[in-house]
N, CA, C and O atoms as a DFTB+ gen file, in Angstrom:
456 C
 N C O
     1  1      16.662      71.372     -96.845
     2  2      17.581      70.433     -96.244
     3  2      17.706      70.758     -94.756
     4  3      17.862      71.918     -94.374
     5  1      17.635      69.733     -93.935
     6  2      17.747      69.935     -92.488
     7  2      19.199      70.162     -92.096
     8  3      20.107      69.467     -92.550
     9  1      19.380      71.132     -91.260
    10  2      20.726      71.398     -90.752
    11  2      20.848      70.780     -89.371
    12  3      19.886      70.794     -88.603
    13  1      22.000      70.245     -89.047
    14  2      22.174      69.642     -87.716
    15  2      22.134      70.718     -86.639
    16  3      22.483      71.871     -86.891
    17  1      21.707      70.337     -85.441
    18  2      21.687      71.330     -84.363
    19  2      23.103      71.801     -84.056
    20  3      24.059      71.043     -84.218
    21  1      23.243      73.037     -83.618
    22  2      24.587      73.545     -83.321
    23  2      25.216      72.785     -82.162
    24  3      24.527      72.276     -81.278
    25  1      26.530      72.725     -82.192
    26  2      27.264      72.047     -81.121
    27  2      27.037      72.786     -79.811
    28  3      27.020      74.016     -79.784
    29  1      26.860      72.030     -78.711
    30  2      26.629      72.702     -77.430
    31  2      27.855      73.481     -76.976
    32  3      28.993      73.041     -77.137
    33  1      27.595      74.627     -76.416
    34  2      28.659      75.467     -75.879
    35  2      28.855      75.114     -74.413
    36  3      27.926      75.280     -73.623
    37  1      30.039      74.630     -74.020
    38  2      30.235      74.238     -72.621
    39  2      30.083      75.393     -71.635
    40  3      29.812      75.165     -70.456
    41  1      30.252      76.619     -72.098
    42  2      30.130      77.778     -71.227
    43  2      28.694      78.312     -71.157
    44  3      28.403      79.227     -70.386
    45  1      27.805      77.736     -71.963
    46  2      26.432      78.223     -72.032
    47  2      25.638      77.769     -70.808
    48  3      25.874      76.693     -70.259
    49  1      24.686      78.620     -70.391
    50  2      23.831      78.288     -69.260
    51  2      22.563      77.560     -69.686
    52  3      21.789      77.124     -68.834
    53  1      22.340      77.422     -70.976
    54  2      21.136      76.756     -71.431
    55  2      21.335      75.250     -71.432
    56  3      22.423      74.746     -71.710
    57  1      20.258      74.545     -71.113
    58  2      20.309      73.086     -71.094
    59  2      20.177      72.564     -72.521
    60  3      19.661      73.264     -73.392
    61  1      20.637      71.344     -72.764
    62  2      20.492      70.753     -74.099
    63  2      19.013      70.574     -74.467
    64  3      18.143      70.522     -73.597
    65  1      18.758      70.484     -75.745
    66  2      17.377      70.374     -76.232
    67  2      16.666      69.166     -75.653
    68  3      15.483      69.255     -75.323
    69  1      17.366      68.018     -75.518
    70  2      16.690      66.817     -75.034
    71  2      16.242      66.979     -73.583
    72  3      15.221      66.419     -73.185
    73  1      16.993      67.733     -72.797
    74  2      16.601      67.981     -71.408
    75  2      15.370      68.887     -71.367
    76  3      14.429      68.638     -70.613
    77  1      15.389      69.933     -72.180
    78  2      14.274      70.873     -72.214
    79  2      13.016      70.192     -72.758
    80  3      11.920      70.434     -72.251
    81  1      13.158      69.345     -73.782
    82  2      11.999      68.711     -74.416
    83  2      11.478      67.496     -73.672
    84  3      10.269      67.265     -73.644
    85  1      12.370      66.707     -73.063
    86  2      11.956      65.414     -72.518
    87  2      11.960      65.318     -71.006
    88  3      11.278      64.450     -70.462
    89  1      12.683      66.155     -70.308
    90  2      12.770      66.032     -68.851
    91  2      11.998      67.144     -68.143
    92  3      11.153      66.873     -67.289
    93  1      12.285      68.375     -68.495
    94  2      11.675      69.513     -67.799
    95  2      10.147      69.519     -67.794
    96  3       9.555      69.838     -66.763
    97  1       9.485      69.177     -68.904
    98  2       8.019      69.225     -68.858
    99  2       7.421      68.316     -67.785
   100  3       6.393      68.649     -67.194
   101  1       8.050      67.185     -67.534
   102  2       7.516      66.245     -66.551
   103  2       7.681      66.741     -65.125
   104  3       6.957      66.308     -64.229
   105  1       8.609      67.629     -64.910
   106  2       8.828      68.157     -63.572
   107  2       8.049      69.459     -63.365
   108  3       7.565      69.724     -62.265
   109  1       7.929      70.261     -64.405
   110  2       7.291      71.571     -64.270
   111  2       5.767      71.528     -64.380
   112  3       5.084      72.304     -63.712
   113  1       5.227      70.641     -65.202
   114  2       3.786      70.607     -65.443
   115  2       3.106      69.662     -64.448
   116  3       3.342      68.454     -64.493
   117  1       2.266      70.188     -63.552
   118  2       1.627      69.336     -62.541
   119  2       0.760      68.221     -63.117
   120  3       0.556      67.198     -62.463
   121  1       0.252      68.406     -64.321
   122  2      -0.575      67.347     -64.904
   123  2       0.257      66.132     -65.304
   124  3      -0.299      65.053     -65.508
   125  1       1.565      66.281     -65.419
   126  2       2.447      65.166     -65.769
   127  2       3.116      64.531     -64.550
   128  3       3.857      63.559     -64.696
   129  1       2.871      65.059     -63.365
   130  2       3.496      64.507     -62.167
   131  2       3.145      63.043     -61.914
   132  3       4.004      62.308     -61.428
   133  1       1.934      62.580     -62.213
   134  2       1.682      61.140     -62.031
   135  2       2.627      60.260     -62.849
   136  3       2.988      59.164     -62.421
   137  1       3.023      60.740     -64.016
   138  2       3.978      59.990     -64.827
   139  2       5.331      59.943     -64.121
   140  3       5.990      58.903     -64.107
   141  1       5.739      61.053     -63.543
   142  2       7.012      61.108     -62.816
   143  2       6.980      60.143     -61.632
   144  3       7.947      59.418     -61.396
   145  1       5.870      60.130     -60.888
   146  2       5.762      59.229     -59.741
   147  2       5.760      57.772     -60.177
   148  3       6.330      56.924     -59.490
   149  1       5.135      57.469     -61.297
   150  2       5.139      56.094     -61.797
   151  2       6.545      55.661     -62.203
   152  3       6.965      54.544     -61.901
   153  1       7.262      56.535     -62.880
   154  2       8.639      56.215     -63.277
   155  2       9.524      56.062     -62.041
   156  3      10.330      55.135     -61.964
   157  1       9.375      56.971     -61.071
   158  2      10.171      56.893     -59.846
   159  2       9.864      55.602     -59.092
   160  3      10.768      54.980     -58.535
   161  1       8.604      55.198     -59.069
   162  2       8.242      53.940     -58.413
   163  2       8.866      52.737     -59.087
   164  3       9.301      51.804     -58.412
   165  1       8.917      52.745     -60.398
   166  2       9.555      51.635     -61.105
   167  2      11.067      51.612     -60.861
   168  3      11.666      50.546     -60.718
   169  1      11.663      52.776     -60.818
   170  2      13.105      52.837     -60.525
   171  2      13.374      52.363     -59.098
   172  3      14.353      51.658     -58.852
   173  1      12.512      52.746     -58.161
   174  2      12.659      52.306     -56.776
   175  2      12.597      50.778     -56.688
   176  3      13.352      50.161     -55.937
   177  1      11.699      50.182     -57.455
   178  2      11.574      48.725     -57.438
   179  2      12.795      48.069     -58.083
   180  3      13.079      46.905     -57.799
   181  1      13.515      48.777     -58.933
   182  2      14.747      48.222     -59.507
   183  2      15.929      48.400     -58.555
   184  3      16.829      47.560     -58.533
   185  1      15.943      49.472     -57.773
   186  2      17.061      49.724     -56.866
   187  2      17.010      48.791     -55.653
   188  3      18.051      48.329     -55.186
   189  1      15.827      48.516     -55.147
   190  2      15.677      47.736     -53.918
   191  2      16.332      46.358     -53.992
   192  3      17.054      46.001     -53.062
   193  1      16.119      45.560     -55.050
   194  2      16.812      44.256     -55.091
   195  2      18.328      44.374     -55.114
   196  3      19.034      43.522     -54.575
   197  1      18.821      45.429     -55.739
   198  2      20.277      45.620     -55.762
   199  2      20.778      45.914     -54.348
   200  3      21.789      45.357     -53.920
   201  1      20.078      46.781     -53.624
   202  2      20.475      47.069     -52.244
   203  2      20.393      45.805     -51.381
   204  3      21.275      45.549     -50.562
   205  1      19.339      45.027     -51.568
   206  2      19.213      43.779     -50.806
   207  2      20.349      42.814     -51.135
   208  3      20.899      42.172     -50.241
   209  1      20.699      42.713     -52.409
   210  2      21.788      41.820     -52.804
   211  2      23.118      42.281     -52.225
   212  3      23.934      41.454     -51.817
   213  1      23.347      43.584     -52.182
   214  2      24.592      44.105     -51.600
   215  2      24.657      43.742     -50.120
   216  3      25.695      43.297     -49.630
   217  1      23.549      43.932     -49.413
   218  2      23.536      43.671     -47.972
   219  2      23.629      42.181     -47.671
   220  3      24.367      41.771     -46.775
   221  1      22.890      41.376     -48.410
   222  2      22.819      39.948     -48.095
   223  2      23.986      39.140     -48.637
   224  3      24.509      38.281     -47.927
   225  1      24.409      39.384     -49.864
   226  2      25.436      38.528     -50.473
   227  2      26.829      39.137     -50.428
   228  3      27.821      38.410     -50.374
   229  1      26.913      40.440     -50.449
   230  2      28.199      41.152     -50.500
   231  2      29.065      40.688     -51.685
   232  3      30.294      40.678     -51.613
   233  1      28.396      40.313     -52.753
   234  2      29.099      39.885     -53.964
   235  2      29.636      41.119     -54.691
   236  3      28.946      42.135     -54.775
   237  1      30.862      41.037     -55.216
   238  2      31.463      42.212     -55.866
   239  2      30.629      42.768     -57.029
   240  3      30.613      43.977     -57.262
   241  1      29.943      41.889     -57.750
   242  2      29.143      42.358     -58.873
   243  2      28.018      43.270     -58.388
   244  3      27.692      44.254     -59.052
   245  1      27.429      42.957     -57.250
   246  2      26.354      43.800     -56.736
   247  2      26.892      45.164     -56.305
   248  3      26.217      46.181     -56.469
   249  1      28.100      45.183     -55.758
   250  2      28.714      46.463     -55.401
   251  2      28.987      47.313     -56.644
   252  3      28.791      48.528     -56.631
   253  1      29.439      46.663     -57.711
   254  2      29.703      47.387     -58.958
   255  2      28.397      47.937     -59.528
   256  3      28.349      49.084     -59.973
   257  1      27.343      47.127     -59.516
   258  2      26.055      47.585     -60.020
   259  2      25.514      48.756     -59.198
   260  3      25.005      49.728     -59.757
   261  1      25.624      48.662     -57.882
   262  2      25.186      49.756     -57.019
   263  2      26.022      51.013     -57.269
   264  3      25.484      52.120     -57.312
   265  1      27.321      50.845     -57.431
   266  2      28.193      51.993     -57.705
   267  2      27.822      52.663     -59.028
   268  3      27.836      53.890     -59.129
   269  1      27.493      51.863     -60.037
   270  2      27.095      52.442     -61.325
   271  2      25.785      53.211     -61.195
   272  3      25.629      54.276     -61.792
   273  1      24.839      52.677     -60.416
   274  2      23.575      53.374     -60.213
   275  2      23.790      54.692     -59.464
   276  3      23.181      55.710     -59.797
   277  1      24.654      54.663     -58.459
   278  2      24.944      55.883     -57.705
   279  2      25.672      56.912     -58.565
   280  3      25.398      58.108     -58.470
   281  1      26.588      56.454     -59.396
   282  2      27.298      57.375     -60.278
   283  2      26.352      57.993     -61.302
   284  3      26.466      59.180     -61.607
   285  1      25.426      57.211     -61.831
   286  2      24.443      57.750     -62.770
   287  2      23.569      58.801     -62.087
   288  3      23.274      59.847     -62.665
   289  1      23.159      58.514     -60.857
   290  2      22.368      59.490     -60.105
   291  2      23.168      60.758     -59.842
   292  3      22.646      61.867     -59.953
   293  1      24.429      60.587     -59.495
   294  2      25.297      61.743     -59.268
   295  2      25.480      62.573     -60.516
   296  3      25.544      63.800     -60.441
   297  1      25.567      61.923     -61.666
   298  2      25.701      62.661     -62.918
   299  2      24.454      63.483     -63.218
   300  3      24.547      64.603     -63.720
   301  1      23.284      62.922     -62.908
   302  2      22.045      63.666     -63.139
   303  2      22.010      64.918     -62.253
   304  3      21.665      66.005     -62.714
   305  1      22.370      64.750     -60.982
   306  2      22.370      65.891     -60.065
   307  2      23.419      66.919     -60.500
   308  3      23.161      68.122     -60.487
   309  1      24.589      66.439     -60.882
   310  2      25.652      67.345     -61.335
   311  2      25.223      68.093     -62.591
   312  3      25.475      69.291     -62.722
   313  1      24.580      67.390     -63.509
   314  2      24.093      68.009     -64.737
   315  2      23.088      69.109     -64.417
   316  3      23.165      70.214     -64.954
   317  1      22.142      68.787     -63.531
   318  2      21.136      69.784     -63.186
   319  2      21.763      70.963     -62.442
   320  3      21.371      72.111     -62.651
   321  1      22.716      70.686     -61.592
   322  2      23.395      71.757     -60.849
   323  2      24.104      72.701     -61.824
   324  3      24.041      73.923     -61.688
   325  1      24.778      72.103     -62.807
   326  2      25.552      72.909     -63.752
   327  2      24.654      73.728     -64.673
   328  3      24.946      74.892     -64.949
   329  1      23.551      73.124     -65.156
   330  2      22.710      73.815     -66.127
   331  2      21.576      74.615     -65.503
   332  3      21.013      75.491     -66.159
   333  1      21.232      74.337     -64.263
   334  2      20.127      75.050     -63.628
   335  2      20.550      75.829     -62.392
   336  3      19.716      76.472     -61.756
   337  1      21.817      75.786     -62.046
   338  2      22.312      76.580     -60.929
   339  2      22.047      75.973     -59.568
   340  3      22.204      76.658     -58.557
   341  1      21.665      74.756     -59.508
   342  2      21.411      74.093     -58.237
   343  2      20.464      72.932     -58.419
   344  3      19.882      72.757     -59.490
   345  1      20.306      72.137     -57.375
   346  2      19.387      71.001     -57.494
   347  2      17.946      71.501     -57.588
   348  3      17.521      72.369     -56.825
   349  1      17.226      70.948     -58.516
   350  2      15.832      71.359     -58.736
   351  2      14.929      70.124     -58.670
   352  3      15.181      69.209     -57.886
   353  1      13.901      70.101     -59.477
   354  2      12.887      69.057     -59.426
   355  2      13.396      67.661     -59.726
   356  3      13.016      66.706     -59.050
   357  1      14.243      67.529     -60.721
   358  2      14.749      66.210     -61.087
   359  2      15.590      65.638     -59.946
   360  3      15.481      64.454     -59.626
   361  1      16.416      66.464     -59.342
   362  2      17.230      66.005     -58.213
   363  2      16.355      65.628     -57.021
   364  3      16.642      64.662     -56.314
   365  1      15.296      66.387     -56.802
   366  2      14.377      66.076     -55.715
   367  2      13.712      64.718     -55.934
   368  3      13.648      63.897     -55.020
   369  1      13.224      64.491     -57.134
   370  2      12.582      63.209     -57.442
   371  2      13.591      62.071     -57.309
   372  3      13.263      61.006     -56.786
   373  1      14.793      62.292     -57.771
   374  2      15.830      61.268     -57.671
   375  2      16.180      60.974     -56.214
   376  3      16.331      59.811     -55.839
   377  1      16.309      62.002     -55.400
   378  2      16.593      61.801     -53.986
   379  2      15.472      61.070     -53.274
   380  3      15.723      60.171     -52.471
   381  1      14.236      61.451     -53.563
   382  2      13.094      60.757     -52.960
   383  2      13.020      59.298     -53.415
   384  3      12.603      58.426     -52.652
   385  1      13.422      59.042     -54.646
   386  2      13.442      57.663     -55.143
   387  2      14.448      56.828     -54.364
   388  3      14.147      55.701     -53.973
   389  1      15.648      57.374     -54.133
   390  2      16.665      56.638     -53.372
   391  2      16.229      56.449     -51.917
   392  3      16.441      55.384     -51.336
   393  1      15.627      57.473     -51.336
   394  2      15.133      57.327     -49.958
   395  2      14.030      56.276     -49.871
   396  3      14.001      55.485     -48.928
   397  1      13.143      56.264     -50.828
   398  2      12.074      55.265     -50.841
   399  2      12.632      53.864     -51.038
   400  3      12.164      52.914     -50.410
   401  1      13.621      53.730     -51.900
   402  2      14.242      52.426     -52.103
   403  2      14.941      51.958     -50.832
   404  3      14.890      50.776     -50.491
   405  1      15.592      52.880     -50.133
   406  2      16.216      52.525     -48.859
   407  2      15.182      52.095     -47.837
   408  3      15.402      51.130     -47.104
   409  1      14.052      52.795     -47.774
   410  2      12.979      52.416     -46.860
   411  2      12.386      51.067     -47.205
   412  3      12.111      50.265     -46.313
   413  1      12.185      50.805     -48.485
   414  2      11.660      49.504     -48.899
   415  2      12.664      48.394     -48.609
   416  3      12.275      47.285     -48.243
   417  1      13.939      48.684     -48.768
   418  2      14.972      47.697     -48.440
   419  2      14.963      47.401     -46.946
   420  3      15.046      46.239     -46.546
   421  1      14.865      48.425     -46.126
   422  2      14.797      48.224     -44.668
   423  2      13.571      47.386     -44.302
   424  3      13.661      46.468     -43.487
   425  1      12.427      47.706     -44.908
   426  2      11.211      46.964     -44.635
   427  2      11.358      45.496     -45.043
   428  3      10.906      44.599     -44.332
   429  1      11.982      45.265     -46.172
   430  2      12.205      43.886     -46.634
   431  2      13.136      43.136     -45.704
   432  3      12.931      41.950     -45.446
   433  1      14.155      43.808     -45.197
   434  2      15.079      43.157     -44.256
   435  2      14.400      42.850     -42.921
   436  3      14.629      41.794     -42.329
   437  1      13.575      43.769     -42.457
   438  2      12.912      43.582     -41.159
   439  2      11.823      42.515     -41.206
   440  3      11.650      41.751     -40.257
   441  1      11.103      42.471     -42.299
   442  2       9.981      41.538     -42.364
   443  2      10.355      40.214     -43.016
   444  3       9.637      39.224     -42.874
   445  1      11.490      40.193     -43.737
   446  2      11.887      38.979     -44.433
   447  2      11.011      38.700     -45.649
   448  3      10.967      37.572     -46.142
   449  1      10.311      39.729     -46.134
   450  2       9.380      39.543     -47.229
   451  2      10.078      39.301     -48.547
   452  3       9.661      38.424     -49.305
   453  1      11.114      40.041     -48.844
   454  2      11.833      39.866     -50.110
   455  2      13.123      39.113     -49.917
   456  3      13.852      38.879     -50.882
């Protein structure tokens, strides 16, 4: 009979199993980095229209959506800080994704392409 995994200890320094199994390998193993870049590129393409909508329309819904995306990003960084003792690979990829989305948004505003 399978036993359920033990409840996480809030004082423990170990990360949850899903983080160790599903997130860390993509950041630590160089052969999986293309997958990380592909995922980051897709996320960047999702963030850019939201940033454009916030700048162009200033509609409250777009501000709420942007705030939720920023809060989710902050939670990821906070999680990594708490379980890994500081920002590591996941935070770096997330930061580069936001910077790239900001650059693509600037390019879209300057060229009028999007």
